[in-house]
PyMOL Python script that loads the backbone (N, CA, C, O; Angstrom):
from pymol import cmd

cmd.read_pdbstr("""\
ATOM      1  N   MET A   1      97.579  45.372  -5.109  1.00  0.00           N
ATOM      2  CA  MET A   1      96.504  44.918  -5.984  1.00  0.00           C
ATOM      3  C   MET A   1      97.024  43.915  -7.011  1.00  0.00           C
ATOM      4  O   MET A   1      96.365  42.916  -7.297  1.00  0.00           O
ATOM      5  N   ASP A   2      98.214  44.186  -7.566  1.00  0.00           N
ATOM      6  CA  ASP A   2      98.766  43.297  -8.580  1.00  0.00           C
ATOM      7  C   ASP A   2      99.081  41.917  -7.997  1.00  0.00           C
ATOM      8  O   ASP A   2      98.936  40.901  -8.677  1.00  0.00           O
ATOM      9  N   ARG A   3      99.512  41.892  -6.734  1.00  0.00           N
ATOM     10  CA  ARG A   3      99.825  40.617  -6.083  1.00  0.00           C
ATOM     11  C   ARG A   3      98.576  39.752  -5.965  1.00  0.00           C
ATOM     12  O   ARG A   3      98.629  38.550  -6.224  1.00  0.00           O
ATOM     13  N   TYR A   4      97.469  40.346  -5.581  1.00  0.00           N
ATOM     14  CA  TYR A   4      96.226  39.582  -5.445  1.00  0.00           C
ATOM     15  C   TYR A   4      95.700  39.123  -6.798  1.00  0.00           C
ATOM     16  O   TYR A   4      95.114  38.046  -6.905  1.00  0.00           O
ATOM     17  N   ARG A   5      95.904  39.927  -7.824  1.00  0.00           N
ATOM     18  CA  ARG A   5      95.474  39.544  -9.166  1.00  0.00           C
ATOM     19  C   ARG A   5      96.277  38.322  -9.631  1.00  0.00           C
ATOM     20  O   ARG A   5      95.711  37.393 -10.208  1.00  0.00           O
ATOM     21  N   ARG A   6      97.588  38.321  -9.383  1.00  0.00           N
ATOM     22  CA  ARG A   6      98.438  37.203  -9.762  1.00  0.00           C
ATOM     23  C   ARG A   6      98.039  35.942  -8.990  1.00  0.00           C
ATOM     24  O   ARG A   6      97.978  34.855  -9.566  1.00  0.00           O
ATOM     25  N   GLN A   7      97.770  36.083  -7.705  1.00  0.00           N
ATOM     26  CA  GLN A   7      97.343  34.929  -6.916  1.00  0.00           C
ATOM     27  C   GLN A   7      95.988  34.414  -7.388  1.00  0.00           C
ATOM     28  O   GLN A   7      95.745  33.208  -7.387  1.00  0.00           O
ATOM     29  N   GLY A   8      95.115  35.319  -7.787  1.00  0.00           N
ATOM     30  CA  GLY A   8      93.819  34.912  -8.299  1.00  0.00           C
ATOM     31  C   GLY A   8      93.939  34.130  -9.602  1.00  0.00           C
ATOM     32  O   GLY A   8      93.196  33.174  -9.826  1.00  0.00           O
ATOM     33  N   ARG A   9      94.874  34.534 -10.463  1.00  0.00           N
ATOM     34  CA  ARG A   9      95.093  33.797 -11.710  1.00  0.00           C
ATOM     35  C   ARG A   9      95.607  32.396 -11.429  1.00  0.00           C
ATOM     36  O   ARG A   9      95.150  31.423 -12.029  1.00  0.00           O
ATOM     37  N   TRP A  10      96.562  32.300 -10.510  1.00  0.00           N
ATOM     38  CA  TRP A  10      97.089  30.976 -10.187  1.00  0.00           C
ATOM     39  C   TRP A  10      96.040  30.104  -9.512  1.00  0.00           C
ATOM     40  O   TRP A  10      96.001  28.894  -9.734  1.00  0.00           O
ATOM     41  N   LEU A  11      95.194  30.707  -8.695  1.00  0.00           N
ATOM     42  CA  LEU A  11      94.113  29.943  -8.060  1.00  0.00           C
ATOM     43  C   LEU A  11      93.129  29.446  -9.115  1.00  0.00           C
ATOM     44  O   LEU A  11      92.661  28.310  -9.042  1.00  0.00           O
ATOM     45  N   LYS A  12      92.815  30.289 -10.090  1.00  0.00           N
ATOM     46  CA  LYS A  12      91.907  29.884 -11.168  1.00  0.00           C
ATOM     47  C   LYS A  12      92.514  28.754 -11.991  1.00  0.00           C
ATOM     48  O   LYS A  12      91.815  27.800 -12.330  1.00  0.00           O
ATOM     49  N   ARG A  13      93.800  28.843 -12.317  1.00  0.00           N
ATOM     50  CA  ARG A  13      94.454  27.777 -13.069  1.00  0.00           C
ATOM     51  C   ARG A  13      94.487  26.476 -12.288  1.00  0.00           C
ATOM     52  O   ARG A  13      94.307  25.398 -12.854  1.00  0.00           O
ATOM     53  N   THR A  14      94.717  26.580 -10.987  1.00  0.00           N
ATOM     54  CA  THR A  14      94.746  25.380 -10.136  1.00  0.00           C
ATOM     55  C   THR A  14      93.378  24.713 -10.091  1.00  0.00           C
ATOM     56  O   THR A  14      93.280  23.488 -10.154  1.00  0.00           O
ATOM     57  N   ILE A  15      92.347  25.498  -9.984  1.00  0.00           N
ATOM     58  CA  ILE A  15      90.980  24.942  -9.947  1.00  0.00           C
ATOM     59  C   ILE A  15      90.639  24.292 -11.286  1.00  0.00           C
ATOM     60  O   ILE A  15      90.040  23.218 -11.311  1.00  0.00           O
ATOM     61  N   ILE A  16      91.010  24.925 -12.397  1.00  0.00           N
ATOM     62  CA  ILE A  16      90.744  24.334 -13.720  1.00  0.00           C
ATOM     63  C   ILE A  16      91.495  23.018 -13.875  1.00  0.00           C
ATOM     64  O   ILE A  16      90.937  22.042 -14.377  1.00  0.00           O
ATOM     65  N   PHE A  17      92.768  22.983 -13.445  1.00  0.00           N
ATOM     66  CA  PHE A  17      93.554  21.749 -13.514  1.00  0.00           C
ATOM     67  C   PHE A  17      92.928  20.662 -12.643  1.00  0.00           C
ATOM     68  O   PHE A  17      92.848  19.507 -13.060  1.00  0.00           O
ATOM     69  N   LEU A  18      92.486  21.017 -11.444  1.00  0.00           N
ATOM     70  CA  LEU A  18      91.868  20.047 -10.536  1.00  0.00           C
ATOM     71  C   LEU A  18      90.574  19.490 -11.120  1.00  0.00           C
ATOM     72  O   LEU A  18      90.319  18.290 -11.018  1.00  0.00           O
ATOM     73  N   ILE A  19      89.765  20.332 -11.721  1.00  0.00           N
ATOM     74  CA  ILE A  19      88.517  19.876 -12.344  1.00  0.00           C
ATOM     75  C   ILE A  19      88.821  18.964 -13.531  1.00  0.00           C
ATOM     76  O   ILE A  19      88.176  17.929 -13.700  1.00  0.00           O
ATOM     77  N   ALA A  20      89.797  19.343 -14.350  1.00  0.00           N
ATOM     78  CA  ALA A  20      90.175  18.497 -15.488  1.00  0.00           C
ATOM     79  C   ALA A  20      90.726  17.161 -15.016  1.00  0.00           C
ATOM     80  O   ALA A  20      90.419  16.123 -15.602  1.00  0.00           O
ATOM     81  N   TYR A  21      91.534  17.174 -13.966  1.00  0.00           N
ATOM     82  CA  TYR A  21      92.111  15.951 -13.398  1.00  0.00           C
ATOM     83  C   TYR A  21      91.016  14.988 -12.926  1.00  0.00           C
ATOM     84  O   TYR A  21      91.060  13.795 -13.228  1.00  0.00           O
ATOM     85  N   VAL A  22      90.055  15.503 -12.200  1.00  0.00           N
ATOM     86  CA  VAL A  22      88.962  14.666 -11.692  1.00  0.00           C
ATOM     87  C   VAL A  22      88.060  14.208 -12.834  1.00  0.00           C
ATOM     88  O   VAL A  22      87.639  13.051 -12.855  1.00  0.00           O
ATOM     89  N   ALA A  23      87.754  15.096 -13.789  1.00  0.00           N
ATOM     90  CA  ALA A  23      86.859  14.737 -14.896  1.00  0.00           C
ATOM     91  C   ALA A  23      87.480  13.679 -15.803  1.00  0.00           C
ATOM     92  O   ALA A  23      86.800  12.730 -16.192  1.00  0.00           O
ATOM     93  N   ILE A  24      88.760  13.826 -16.146  1.00  0.00           N
ATOM     94  CA  ILE A  24      89.417  12.832 -16.997  1.00  0.00           C
ATOM     95  C   ILE A  24      89.475  11.484 -16.300  1.00  0.00           C
ATOM     96  O   ILE A  24      89.233  10.449 -16.921  1.00  0.00           O
ATOM     97  N   GLY A  25      89.791  11.492 -15.024  1.00  0.00           N
ATOM     98  CA  GLY A  25      89.825  10.236 -14.271  1.00  0.00           C
ATOM     99  C   GLY A  25      88.461   9.573 -14.191  1.00  0.00           C
ATOM    100  O   GLY A  25      88.356   8.350 -14.284  1.00  0.00           O
ATOM    101  N   TYR A  26      87.420  10.370 -14.019  1.00  0.00           N
ATOM    102  CA  TYR A  26      86.077   9.809 -13.897  1.00  0.00           C
ATOM    103  C   TYR A  26      85.551   9.304 -15.240  1.00  0.00           C
ATOM    104  O   TYR A  26      84.984   8.214 -15.316  1.00  0.00           O
ATOM    105  N   VAL A  27      85.737  10.089 -16.294  1.00  0.00           N
ATOM    106  CA  VAL A  27      85.169   9.738 -17.594  1.00  0.00           C
ATOM    107  C   VAL A  27      85.944   8.617 -18.274  1.00  0.00           C
ATOM    108  O   VAL A  27      85.341   7.659 -18.758  1.00  0.00           O
ATOM    109  N   PHE A  28      87.272   8.721 -18.320  1.00  0.00           N
ATOM    110  CA  PHE A  28      88.056   7.772 -19.102  1.00  0.00           C
ATOM    111  C   PHE A  28      88.554   6.572 -18.311  1.00  0.00           C
ATOM    112  O   PHE A  28      88.711   5.490 -18.876  1.00  0.00           O
ATOM    113  N   LEU A  29      88.804   6.735 -17.031  1.00  0.00           N
ATOM    114  CA  LEU A  29      89.387   5.643 -16.255  1.00  0.00           C
ATOM    115  C   LEU A  29      88.445   5.057 -15.216  1.00  0.00           C
ATOM    116  O   LEU A  29      88.756   4.029 -14.616  1.00  0.00           O
ATOM    117  N   GLY A  30      87.315   5.681 -14.995  1.00  0.00           N
ATOM    118  CA  GLY A  30      86.350   5.163 -14.031  1.00  0.00           C
ATOM    119  C   GLY A  30      86.782   5.358 -12.588  1.00  0.00           C
ATOM    120  O   GLY A  30      86.340   4.611 -11.715  1.00  0.00           O
ATOM    121  N   VAL A  31      87.625   6.330 -12.312  1.00  0.00           N
ATOM    122  CA  VAL A  31      88.077   6.612 -10.950  1.00  0.00           C
ATOM    123  C   VAL A  31      87.095   7.589 -10.324  1.00  0.00           C
ATOM    124  O   VAL A  31      86.778   8.624 -10.910  1.00  0.00           O
ATOM    125  N   SER A  32      86.621   7.260  -9.144  1.00  0.00           N
ATOM    126  CA  SER A  32      85.671   8.155  -8.480  1.00  0.00           C
ATOM    127  C   SER A  32      86.386   9.447  -8.082  1.00  0.00           C
ATOM    128  O   SER A  32      87.583   9.424  -7.799  1.00  0.00           O
ATOM    129  N   PRO A  33      85.677  10.561  -8.057  1.00  0.00           N
ATOM    130  CA  PRO A  33      86.315  11.830  -7.681  1.00  0.00           C
ATOM    131  C   PRO A  33      86.920  11.815  -6.285  1.00  0.00           C
ATOM    132  O   PRO A  33      87.971  12.414  -6.056  1.00  0.00           O
ATOM    133  N   GLY A  34      86.267  11.136  -5.354  1.00  0.00           N
ATOM    134  CA  GLY A  34      86.813  11.047  -4.002  1.00  0.00           C
ATOM    135  C   GLY A  34      88.137  10.309  -3.967  1.00  0.00           C
ATOM    136  O   GLY A  34      89.079  10.737  -3.300  1.00  0.00           O
ATOM    137  N   ARG A  35      88.204   9.205  -4.685  1.00  0.00           N
ATOM    138  CA  ARG A  35      89.453   8.437  -4.739  1.00  0.00           C
ATOM    139  C   ARG A  35      90.538   9.216  -5.459  1.00  0.00           C
ATOM    140  O   ARG A  35      91.702   9.165  -5.063  1.00  0.00           O
ATOM    141  N   ALA A  36      90.173   9.935  -6.512  1.00  0.00           N
ATOM    142  CA  ALA A  36      91.153  10.727  -7.249  1.00  0.00           C
ATOM    143  C   ALA A  36      91.754  11.821  -6.377  1.00  0.00           C
ATOM    144  O   ALA A  36      92.943  12.120  -6.488  1.00  0.00           O
ATOM    145  N   LEU A  37      90.944  12.418  -5.513  1.00  0.00           N
ATOM    146  CA  LEU A  37      91.441  13.481  -4.646  1.00  0.00           C
ATOM    147  C   LEU A  37      92.176  12.950  -3.429  1.00  0.00           C
ATOM    148  O   LEU A  37      93.122  13.583  -2.962  1.00  0.00           O
ATOM    149  N   LEU A  38      91.762  11.796  -2.901  1.00  0.00           N
ATOM    150  CA  LEU A  38      92.406  11.249  -1.704  1.00  0.00           C
ATOM    151  C   LEU A  38      93.699  10.500  -2.005  1.00  0.00           C
ATOM    152  O   LEU A  38      94.608  10.484  -1.175  1.00  0.00           O
ATOM    153  N   HIS A  39      93.797   9.876  -3.188  1.00  0.00           N
ATOM    154  CA  HIS A  39      94.974   9.091  -3.567  1.00  0.00           C
ATOM    155  C   HIS A  39      95.487   9.555  -4.929  1.00  0.00           C
ATOM    156  O   HIS A  39      95.348   8.835  -5.917  1.00  0.00           O
ATOM    157  N   PRO A  40      96.075  10.740  -4.994  1.00  0.00           N
ATOM    158  CA  PRO A  40      96.514  11.254  -6.302  1.00  0.00           C
ATOM    159  C   PRO A  40      97.667  10.457  -6.910  1.00  0.00           C
ATOM    160  O   PRO A  40      97.784  10.393  -8.134  1.00  0.00           O
ATOM    161  N   GLY A  41      98.514   9.854  -6.090  1.00  0.00           N
ATOM    162  CA  GLY A  41      99.634   9.090  -6.634  1.00  0.00           C
ATOM    163  C   GLY A  41      99.176   7.889  -7.424  1.00  0.00           C
ATOM    164  O   GLY A  41      99.689   7.631  -8.513  1.00  0.00           O
ATOM    165  N   ALA A  42      98.215   7.145  -6.892  1.00  0.00           N
ATOM    166  CA  ALA A  42      97.693   5.979  -7.596  1.00  0.00           C
ATOM    167  C   ALA A  42      96.929   6.390  -8.850  1.00  0.00           C
ATOM    168  O   ALA A  42      96.973   5.703  -9.870  1.00  0.00           O
ATOM    169  N   THR A  43      96.239   7.502  -8.762  1.00  0.00           N
ATOM    170  CA  THR A  43      95.488   7.971  -9.924  1.00  0.00           C
ATOM    171  C   THR A  43      96.433   8.430 -11.032  1.00  0.00           C
ATOM    172  O   THR A  43      96.196   8.141 -12.204  1.00  0.00           O
ATOM    173  N   PHE A  44      97.496   9.139 -10.673  1.00  0.00           N
ATOM    174  CA  PHE A  44      98.465   9.557 -11.683  1.00  0.00           C
ATOM    175  C   PHE A  44      99.162   8.365 -12.314  1.00  0.00           C
ATOM    176  O   PHE A  44      99.506   8.404 -13.495  1.00  0.00           O
ATOM    177  N   ALA A  45      99.378   7.297 -11.539  1.00  0.00           N
ATOM    178  CA  ALA A  45      99.982   6.093 -12.106  1.00  0.00           C
ATOM    179  C   ALA A  45      99.064   5.474 -13.155  1.00  0.00           C
ATOM    180  O   ALA A  45      99.545   4.952 -14.161  1.00  0.00           O
ATOM    181  N   SER A  46      97.758   5.524 -12.937  1.00  0.00           N
ATOM    182  CA  SER A  46      96.836   4.979 -13.939  1.00  0.00           C
ATOM    183  C   SER A  46      96.703   5.927 -15.131  1.00  0.00           C
ATOM    184  O   SER A  46      96.381   5.482 -16.233  1.00  0.00           O
ATOM    185  N   TYR A  47      96.945   7.218 -14.932  1.00  0.00           N
ATOM    186  CA  TYR A  47      96.919   8.169 -16.039  1.00  0.00           C
ATOM    187  C   TYR A  47      98.089   7.936 -16.984  1.00  0.00           C
ATOM    188  O   TYR A  47      97.990   8.223 -18.177  1.00  0.00           O
ATOM    189  N   ARG A  48      99.188   7.420 -16.464  1.00  0.00           N
ATOM    190  CA  ARG A  48     100.401   7.251 -17.265  1.00  0.00           C
ATOM    191  C   ARG A  48     100.157   6.348 -18.467  1.00  0.00           C
ATOM    192  O   ARG A  48     100.594   6.665 -19.573  1.00  0.00           O
ATOM    193  N   SER A  49      99.472   5.236 -18.270  1.00  0.00           N
ATOM    194  CA  SER A  49      99.217   4.328 -19.393  1.00  0.00           C
ATOM    195  C   SER A  49      98.323   4.988 -20.441  1.00  0.00           C
ATOM    196  O   SER A  49      98.517   4.794 -21.641  1.00  0.00           O
ATOM    197  N   MET A  50      97.351   5.762 -19.985  1.00  0.00           N
ATOM    198  CA  MET A  50      96.480   6.452 -20.930  1.00  0.00           C
ATOM    199  C   MET A  50      97.263   7.522 -21.697  1.00  0.00           C
ATOM    200  O   MET A  50      97.039   7.709 -22.893  1.00  0.00           O
ATOM    201  N   ALA A  51      98.166   8.216 -21.030  1.00  0.00           N
ATOM    202  CA  ALA A  51      98.964   9.249 -21.697  1.00  0.00           C
ATOM    203  C   ALA A  51      99.884   8.635 -22.747  1.00  0.00           C
ATOM    204  O   ALA A  51     100.034   9.185 -23.838  1.00  0.00           O
ATOM    205  N   VAL A  52     100.499   7.499 -22.426  1.00  0.00           N
ATOM    206  CA  VAL A  52     101.362   6.826 -23.398  1.00  0.00           C
ATOM    207  C   VAL A  52     100.544   6.365 -24.596  1.00  0.00           C
ATOM    208  O   VAL A  52     100.994   6.483 -25.736  1.00  0.00           O
ATOM    209  N   TYR A  53      99.361   5.848 -24.351  1.00  0.00           N
ATOM    210  CA  TYR A  53      98.477   5.406 -25.428  1.00  0.00           C
ATOM    211  C   TYR A  53      98.078   6.581 -26.328  1.00  0.00           C
ATOM    212  O   TYR A  53      98.093   6.453 -27.553  1.00  0.00           O
ATOM    213  N   LEU A  54      97.725   7.714 -25.735  1.00  0.00           N
ATOM    214  CA  LEU A  54      97.330   8.879 -26.527  1.00  0.00           C
ATOM    215  C   LEU A  54      98.502   9.443 -27.325  1.00  0.00           C
ATOM    216  O   LEU A  54      98.319   9.886 -28.459  1.00  0.00           O
ATOM    217  N   ILE A  55      99.696   9.432 -26.751  1.00  0.00           N
ATOM    218  CA  ILE A  55     100.878   9.892 -27.481  1.00  0.00           C
ATOM    219  C   ILE A  55     101.153   8.978 -28.669  1.00  0.00           C
ATOM    220  O   ILE A  55     101.462   9.453 -29.762  1.00  0.00           O
ATOM    221  N   PHE A  56     101.042   7.674 -28.459  1.00  0.00           N
ATOM    222  CA  PHE A  56     101.250   6.717 -29.543  1.00  0.00           C
ATOM    223  C   PHE A  56     100.243   6.932 -30.670  1.00  0.00           C
ATOM    224  O   PHE A  56     100.613   6.951 -31.844  1.00  0.00           O
ATOM    225  N   ILE A  57      98.987   7.093 -30.313  1.00  0.00           N
ATOM    226  CA  ILE A  57      97.935   7.323 -31.318  1.00  0.00           C
ATOM    227  C   ILE A  57      98.187   8.642 -32.060  1.00  0.00           C
ATOM    228  O   ILE A  57      98.001   8.709 -33.275  1.00  0.00           O
ATOM    229  N   SER A  58      98.601   9.674 -31.351  1.00  0.00           N
ATOM    230  CA  SER A  58      98.857  10.971 -31.986  1.00  0.00           C
ATOM    231  C   SER A  58     100.002  10.879 -32.988  1.00  0.00           C
ATOM    232  O   SER A  58      99.888  11.369 -34.112  1.00  0.00           O
ATOM    233  N   PHE A  59     101.114  10.246 -32.580  1.00  0.00           N
ATOM    234  CA  PHE A  59     102.236  10.115 -33.502  1.00  0.00           C
ATOM    235  C   PHE A  59     101.883   9.253 -34.700  1.00  0.00           C
ATOM    236  O   PHE A  59     102.321   9.534 -35.816  1.00  0.00           O
ATOM    237  N   THR A  60     101.098   8.209 -34.485  1.00  0.00           N
ATOM    238  CA  THR A  60     100.674   7.364 -35.600  1.00  0.00           C
ATOM    239  C   THR A  60      99.811   8.167 -36.578  1.00  0.00           C
ATOM    240  O   THR A  60      99.964   8.037 -37.793  1.00  0.00           O
ATOM    241  N   ALA A  61      98.917   8.985 -36.054  1.00  0.00           N
ATOM    242  CA  ALA A  61      98.067   9.809 -36.924  1.00  0.00           C
ATOM    243  C   ALA A  61      98.910  10.810 -37.706  1.00  0.00           C
ATOM    244  O   ALA A  61      98.652  11.043 -38.887  1.00  0.00           O
ATOM    245  N   VAL A  62      99.899  11.396 -37.075  1.00  0.00           N
ATOM    246  CA  VAL A  62     100.764  12.351 -37.777  1.00  0.00           C
ATOM    247  C   VAL A  62     101.551  11.648 -38.874  1.00  0.00           C
ATOM    248  O   VAL A  62     101.687  12.177 -39.977  1.00  0.00           O
ATOM    249  N   ILE A  63     102.063  10.473 -38.582  1.00  0.00           N
ATOM    250  CA  ILE A  63     102.827   9.721 -39.578  1.00  0.00           C
ATOM    251  C   ILE A  63     101.940   9.362 -40.766  1.00  0.00           C
ATOM    252  O   ILE A  63     102.367   9.504 -41.911  1.00  0.00           O
ATOM    253  N   TYR A  64     100.722   8.904 -40.520  1.00  0.00           N
ATOM    254  CA  TYR A  64      99.798   8.595 -41.610  1.00  0.00           C
ATOM    255  C   TYR A  64      99.487   9.841 -42.427  1.00  0.00           C
ATOM    256  O   TYR A  64      99.462   9.786 -43.657  1.00  0.00           O
ATOM    257  N   PHE A  65      99.253  10.951 -41.760  1.00  0.00           N
ATOM    258  CA  PHE A  65      98.938  12.203 -42.447  1.00  0.00           C
ATOM    259  C   PHE A  65     100.088  12.616 -43.355  1.00  0.00           C
ATOM    260  O   PHE A  65      99.869  12.967 -44.514  1.00  0.00           O
ATOM    261  N   VAL A  66     101.307  12.576 -42.838  1.00  0.00           N
ATOM    262  CA  VAL A  66     102.477  12.952 -43.633  1.00  0.00           C
ATOM    263  C   VAL A  66     102.675  11.977 -44.788  1.00  0.00           C
ATOM    264  O   VAL A  66     103.000  12.395 -45.899  1.00  0.00           O
ATOM    265  N   ALA A  67     102.483  10.685 -44.538  1.00  0.00           N
ATOM    266  CA  ALA A  67     102.678   9.689 -45.593  1.00  0.00           C
ATOM    267  C   ALA A  67     101.647   9.853 -46.707  1.00  0.00           C
ATOM    268  O   ALA A  67     101.990   9.766 -47.886  1.00  0.00           O
ATOM    269  N   ILE A  68     100.403  10.085 -46.347  1.00  0.00           N
ATOM    270  CA  ILE A  68      99.355  10.236 -47.362  1.00  0.00           C
ATOM    271  C   ILE A  68      99.623  11.452 -48.230  1.00  0.00           C
ATOM    272  O   ILE A  68      99.557  11.361 -49.455  1.00  0.00           O
ATOM    273  N   PHE A  69      99.926  12.596 -47.613  1.00  0.00           N
ATOM    274  CA  PHE A  69     100.149  13.788 -48.412  1.00  0.00           C
ATOM    275  C   PHE A  69     101.490  13.748 -49.123  1.00  0.00           C
ATOM    276  O   PHE A  69     101.646  14.384 -50.165  1.00  0.00           O
ATOM    277  N   GLY A  70     102.456  13.024 -48.592  1.00  0.00           N
ATOM    278  CA  GLY A  70     103.706  12.826 -49.317  1.00  0.00           C
ATOM    279  C   GLY A  70     103.491  11.988 -50.559  1.00  0.00           C
ATOM    280  O   GLY A  70     104.090  12.246 -51.603  1.00  0.00           O
ATOM    281  N   PHE A  71     102.630  10.979 -50.445  1.00  0.00           N
ATOM    282  CA  PHE A  71     102.313  10.138 -51.597  1.00  0.00           C
ATOM    283  C   PHE A  71     101.512  10.913 -52.636  1.00  0.00           C
ATOM    284  O   PHE A  71     101.761  10.789 -53.835  1.00  0.00           O
ATOM    285  N   LEU A  72     100.550  11.712 -52.180  1.00  0.00           N
ATOM    286  CA  LEU A  72      99.714  12.463 -53.109  1.00  0.00           C
ATOM    287  C   LEU A  72     100.457  13.633 -53.754  1.00  0.00           C
ATOM    288  O   LEU A  72     100.059  14.099 -54.821  1.00  0.00           O
ATOM    289  N   ALA A  73     101.511  14.105 -53.132  1.00  0.00           N
ATOM    290  CA  ALA A  73     102.234  15.254 -53.666  1.00  0.00           C
ATOM    291  C   ALA A  73     103.224  14.869 -54.755  1.00  0.00           C
ATOM    292  O   ALA A  73     103.788  15.739 -55.419  1.00  0.00           O
ATOM    293  N   ARG A  74     103.434  13.590 -54.939  1.00  0.00           N
ATOM    294  CA  ARG A  74     104.364  13.181 -55.995  1.00  0.00           C
ATOM    295  C   ARG A  74     103.792  13.571 -57.348  1.00  0.00           C
ATOM    296  O   ARG A  74     102.589  13.465 -57.584  1.00  0.00           O
ATOM    297  N   GLY A  75     104.656  14.015 -58.217  1.00  0.00           N
ATOM    298  CA  GLY A  75     104.217  14.370 -59.564  1.00  0.00           C
ATOM    299  C   GLY A  75     104.142  13.130 -60.447  1.00  0.00           C
ATOM    300  O   GLY A  75     104.968  12.227 -60.320  1.00  0.00           O
ATOM    301  N   THR A  76     103.167  13.081 -61.332  1.00  0.00           N
ATOM    302  CA  THR A  76     103.024  11.938 -62.233  1.00  0.00           C
ATOM    303  C   THR A  76     103.322  12.322 -63.674  1.00  0.00           C
ATOM    304  O   THR A  76     103.087  11.528 -64.584  1.00  0.00           O
ATOM    305  N   THR A  77     103.826  13.504 -63.889  1.00  0.00           N
ATOM    306  CA  THR A  77     104.145  13.924 -65.248  1.00  0.00           C
ATOM    307  C   THR A  77     105.589  13.550 -65.564  1.00  0.00           C
ATOM    308  O   THR A  77     106.478  13.659 -64.719  1.00  0.00           O
ATOM    309  N   TYR A  78     105.795  13.116 -66.777  1.00  0.00           N
ATOM    310  CA  TYR A  78     107.126  12.745 -67.231  1.00  0.00           C
ATOM    311  C   TYR A  78     107.490  13.641 -68.401  1.00  0.00           C
ATOM    312  O   TYR A  78     106.652  13.931 -69.255  1.00  0.00           O
ATOM    313  N   THR A  79     108.724  14.073 -68.439  1.00  0.00           N
ATOM    314  CA  THR A  79     109.207  14.909 -69.520  1.00  0.00           C
ATOM    315  C   THR A  79     110.130  14.071 -70.394  1.00  0.00           C
ATOM    316  O   THR A  79     111.125  13.531 -69.910  1.00  0.00           O
ATOM    317  N   ILE A  80     109.809  13.961 -71.656  1.00  0.00           N
ATOM    318  CA  ILE A  80     110.640  13.225 -72.604  1.00  0.00           C
ATOM    319  C   ILE A  80     111.194  14.236 -73.584  1.00  0.00           C
ATOM    320  O   ILE A  80     110.455  14.934 -74.278  1.00  0.00           O
ATOM    321  N   TYR A  81     112.495  14.294 -73.623  1.00  0.00           N
ATOM    322  CA  TYR A  81     113.166  15.251 -74.503  1.00  0.00           C
ATOM    323  C   TYR A  81     113.427  14.608 -75.868  1.00  0.00           C
ATOM    324  O   TYR A  81     113.534  13.386 -75.960  1.00  0.00           O
ATOM    325  N   PRO A  82     113.528  15.399 -76.905  1.00  0.00           N
ATOM    326  CA  PRO A  82     113.809  14.859 -78.248  1.00  0.00           C
ATOM    327  C   PRO A  82     115.154  14.117 -78.261  1.00  0.00           C
ATOM    328  O   PRO A  82     116.125  14.534 -77.629  1.00  0.00           O
ATOM    329  N   ASN A  83     115.172  13.012 -78.997  1.00  0.00           N
ATOM    330  CA  ASN A  83     116.354  12.158 -79.152  1.00  0.00           C
ATOM    331  C   ASN A  83     116.835  11.543 -77.838  1.00  0.00           C
ATOM    332  O   ASN A  83     118.009  11.198 -77.699  1.00  0.00           O
ATOM    333  N   GLU A  84     115.917  11.407 -76.875  1.00  0.00           N
ATOM    334  CA  GLU A  84     116.290  10.786 -75.599  1.00  0.00           C
ATOM    335  C   GLU A  84     116.337   9.269 -75.727  1.00  0.00           C
ATOM    336  O   GLU A  84     117.161   8.612 -75.091  1.00  0.00           O
ATOM    337  N   TYR A  85     115.449   8.713 -76.551  1.00  0.00           N
ATOM    338  CA  TYR A  85     115.402   7.268 -76.761  1.00  0.00           C
ATOM    339  C   TYR A  85     115.843   6.947 -78.193  1.00  0.00           C
ATOM    340  O   TYR A  85     115.607   7.723 -79.118  1.00  0.00           O
ATOM    341  N   ASP A  86     116.484   5.794 -78.355  1.00  0.00           N
ATOM    342  CA  ASP A  86     116.964   5.389 -79.682  1.00  0.00           C
ATOM    343  C   ASP A  86     115.876   4.733 -80.522  1.00  0.00           C
ATOM    344  O   ASP A  86     116.075   4.534 -81.720  1.00  0.00           O
ATOM    345  N   VAL A  87     114.748   4.394 -79.940  1.00  0.00           N
ATOM    346  CA  VAL A  87     113.664   3.714 -80.647  1.00  0.00           C
ATOM    347  C   VAL A  87     112.641   4.750 -81.072  1.00  0.00           C
ATOM    348  O   VAL A  87     112.232   5.586 -80.267  1.00  0.00           O
ATOM    349  N   SER A  88     112.231   4.702 -82.313  1.00  0.00           N
ATOM    350  CA  SER A  88     111.212   5.635 -82.800  1.00  0.00           C
ATOM    351  C   SER A  88     109.936   4.863 -83.104  1.00  0.00           C
ATOM    352  O   SER A  88     109.910   3.636 -82.996  1.00  0.00           O
ATOM    353  N   PHE A  89     108.888   5.566 -83.478  1.00  0.00           N
ATOM    354  CA  PHE A  89     107.624   4.935 -83.783  1.00  0.00           C
ATOM    355  C   PHE A  89     107.744   4.065 -85.036  1.00  0.00           C
ATOM    356  O   PHE A  89     107.091   3.025 -85.122  1.00  0.00           O
ATOM    357  N   ASP A  90     108.537   4.455 -85.972  1.00  0.00           N
ATOM    358  CA  ASP A  90     108.742   3.669 -87.191  1.00  0.00           C
ATOM    359  C   ASP A  90     109.383   2.320 -86.893  1.00  0.00           C
ATOM    360  O   ASP A  90     109.106   1.350 -87.598  1.00  0.00           O
ATOM    361  N   ASP A  91     110.224   2.228 -85.879  1.00  0.00           N
ATOM    362  CA  ASP A  91     110.849   0.956 -85.498  1.00  0.00           C
ATOM    363  C   ASP A  91     109.850  -0.008 -84.858  1.00  0.00           C
ATOM    364  O   ASP A  91     110.002  -1.224 -84.979  1.00  0.00           O
ATOM    365  N   VAL A  92     108.866   0.504 -84.202  1.00  0.00           N
ATOM    366  CA  VAL A  92     107.921  -0.320 -83.454  1.00  0.00           C
ATOM    367  C   VAL A  92     106.696  -0.696 -84.299  1.00  0.00           C
ATOM    368  O   VAL A  92     106.112  -1.763 -84.106  1.00  0.00           O
ATOM    369  N   ARG A  93     106.316   0.164 -85.220  1.00  0.00           N
ATOM    370  CA  ARG A  93     105.093   0.004 -86.006  1.00  0.00           C
ATOM    371  C   ARG A  93     105.127  -1.292 -86.812  1.00  0.00           C
ATOM    372  O   ARG A  93     106.164  -1.684 -87.347  1.00  0.00           O
ATOM    373  N   GLY A  94     103.963  -1.948 -86.886  1.00  0.00           N
ATOM    374  CA  GLY A  94     103.809  -3.071 -87.766  1.00  0.00           C
ATOM    375  C   GLY A  94     104.130  -4.313 -87.071  1.00  0.00           C
ATOM    376  O   GLY A  94     104.056  -5.389 -87.664  1.00  0.00           O
TER     377      GLY A  94
END
""", "prot")
cmd.dss("prot")
cmd.show_as("cartoon", "prot")
cmd.util.cbc("prot")
cmd.orient("prot")
C-alpha cells in the first residue's frame, strides 16, 4: 500500500509540473501546448531567457529593497558632548 501511495504522490507532482510547464509556455511565451509537449527541448531553450530575466528582476528588487531600508535605518541624531567644540555661542554672537 505504501508503494502505491508513493507512486501516486510522484504521479501527482509530475502532472502538476506538466500543467505548469504547458501553462507558463502558453501564457508567457506564446508556445502552443502541442508544440510544448512534442518539442520540449526547444521549449526549454526559450524558457531559459525568461528565467534569466526573472532572476535578474528578482535580484534587482532585493537590492533596491535592502538599499531603501538601509538608507531609512540610518540614524539622524547627533550627540554633542560638553567641551567638544572650541567655539561657543558668545564667540559667534553679534
